[in-house]
Phi, psi and omega in degrees: 000122185288153178230138178283167177291146173299158184299319183294329178288324179293319184283332181272329187236000185256216184301324181295316179297321179295321178297315179296322179296320178295320180296317178295323180295318179291326181292327182264015183273016183290335182278083182279149177294157184296338179297337179289343181285328185299315176299324179294318178297319178297321179295313180296317179297319178295319179294319178296319179296319179296316179296322179294320177296322177297317177296323180299314182286335182271314188237006173105178185294321181300315179295322180297313180294324178295317179299315180295321181293335179273310188288320184297310179295320180296317179295317179297317178299320179296319179298314181296318179295317180295319179296321177295320178296317179297328180290333184243012187293338178298335180266358183281319183131213185288174182294325178302313180293322180296314179293325178296316178294320176299319177296320178296323177296316179295317179295321177300317176300316181298315181292322179296313179296320180295318179298318179294320178298316180296318183291325187260335189234356182286138180281320182226154177300323180296317178298319179295319178297321180296318179295317179298318179298317179298319180295318179296319179298315179298322178295317179298315178297322180295316179296317178298317179297320179297317179293323179295316178295318179299320180299317180292316181295316181294326176299318177294321179296321177298323177295319178298316179297320178298318179296317179295319178296322179295320178295317179299328179277356178092003180287137175078000181238015178170169176073018178074016181283164179293149180292156180291132175231125181246115184266100174265161187266357182217193178236040183265198182298324178296324176295322177296319177298320179298317178295323178296321179294319177298318179296320178297318179297322178295320178295319178297320179297320179295317179296319180294321178294318179296320180297319180295320179294318179297321180294318178295318178296322179296315180297318181294320180295316179297320179296319181292316179297317180302317180293313185289341174270322183294322183299306178292328178296321177296317178297319179298319180296313181295318181294317180294323178294322179295320178291318183293324181280356180055044180271352184236161179280178186296315178299319179293324179297318179295324177295320179294322177297320177298316178297320178300318178298321178298314180295321179295318178295323178295318177296319179297318178295321179297315180295318178298318180295318178298317179296316180295319180296319180295322178294318180295320184292331178267002177079019180274078183233151179217074183253153173260115179275138181210178178278115187250115174289104185295328181302310181294320183294318181293315181297320179296319181291318180298317179297322180292329183267357185294322180296318178297322179292317181294329177295335178259012180060039178242131179273150181229145176207162178239136179233096188248139178293141182294331182259033183296125181276162177282154180253153175265100189199178172261119188297321181297318181290319179293324176294325176297321176299316180297317177302314181299314183292316181292316179299319178295320179295318179296319182298327184256016177250128180290167178302147183069011174272188183216152174234130182236136177247123180240156177208138180203166179278149179211097182056239182267023183218170171241141181245138177240137183232133175241115182243153177222173180248036179276205184285338182085171182238128178302152184299324183289343183255002188292328179280326185287337181292346176275359175276155182296140175070015177249135182238028181084169181054023175056042180232143174283145183300126180213328195267338184235187185286344182283140177266001179080022181257351185301308181291325178296316178293320179299316179298317180297321180293313182297315180293328176294336176276357183087014178253194178215158181227141182203169176253121184264165176293143178216142179293323179225135174073213186235142177235111178256126181240148169216151182240151178224148178293144178291152177290139180292000000 
């Protein structure tokens, strides 16, 4: 029985660790190679050349050369300063401070270029002052805008960090807690990352829930096996001690030997069923599929079980559709399913009751139904009776010879054939149905 990874292993070594590693990698990616500077220099140079050509056509060659002499050095200096800042930004601090410094560099470039333009190309001092005021005003708005954007972005990043910390603490991934919800302020890349984190938390919660269910099923299975093995072993020990101590007469000794044989056969059947169930659950099957006439198979099985039914004062009959199609299956395995279902029905049917086996076509499949007139199974327990060692009424097998593996093995066999098995509604008793694919 498979077991999922523990939560701490998933969060330390799984998707969460990978996400944190990516975040750290992106955070330390400020040291860009020198080759990244060349496209920026080309962009600044191209922009300066375009602005100079515009000045050339508007105000002549002198204005064009002056514009180029101002913009090209200022732009190059800005690129170098920004690249240096990106190389050391990890030591600067948070994103708000980084964007503020970046904004100040841009504003400094703007003011420097504006001052040179005013000094070299302004016609009057008043015109130059007006231009400087406009540039300063635009710079202030730019810094404020950068900080406002940074505040929103950092708020989303804080939400992402809160979500990751909550996952690391186990919130939203187990114990019935509410799922992780990360409230971002936009629909940008950070929002996409938030949705990915929520999806990751949901997957972790599903894995944790599956692991908890598997662990509970494992404990229940071990408890059931322990009981069903301990009971006959205890009887075998007591019977063998009574025989060994010569405390009983010869007829009683022979009776005890007979009982010992019954318990040994029961243990052997239990071990065989457990081995077969484990093989079926892992898909370790080697069956020959063939065209199986269900009419003949059902009638043969019903006739074989009729003596067992009559011994329990239960009547048996078969009700088969006249146009019943053949199934694509292994006849021995399907007969084993029928034996399990019929035997189970007889066991839970009181004296003077009845067991009926029906079969009919259903689309691309054939359906077989085994009904009885017993107490029936409540709707909430119908799925659980197909689990190992469960016999309905939410009780582990204890009182009769059955170990509660019949329905579990039957389900594994039917599903291995590509069919399904379920308990249907019935006015009286229990109705177990299973379907098989029709023979091609």
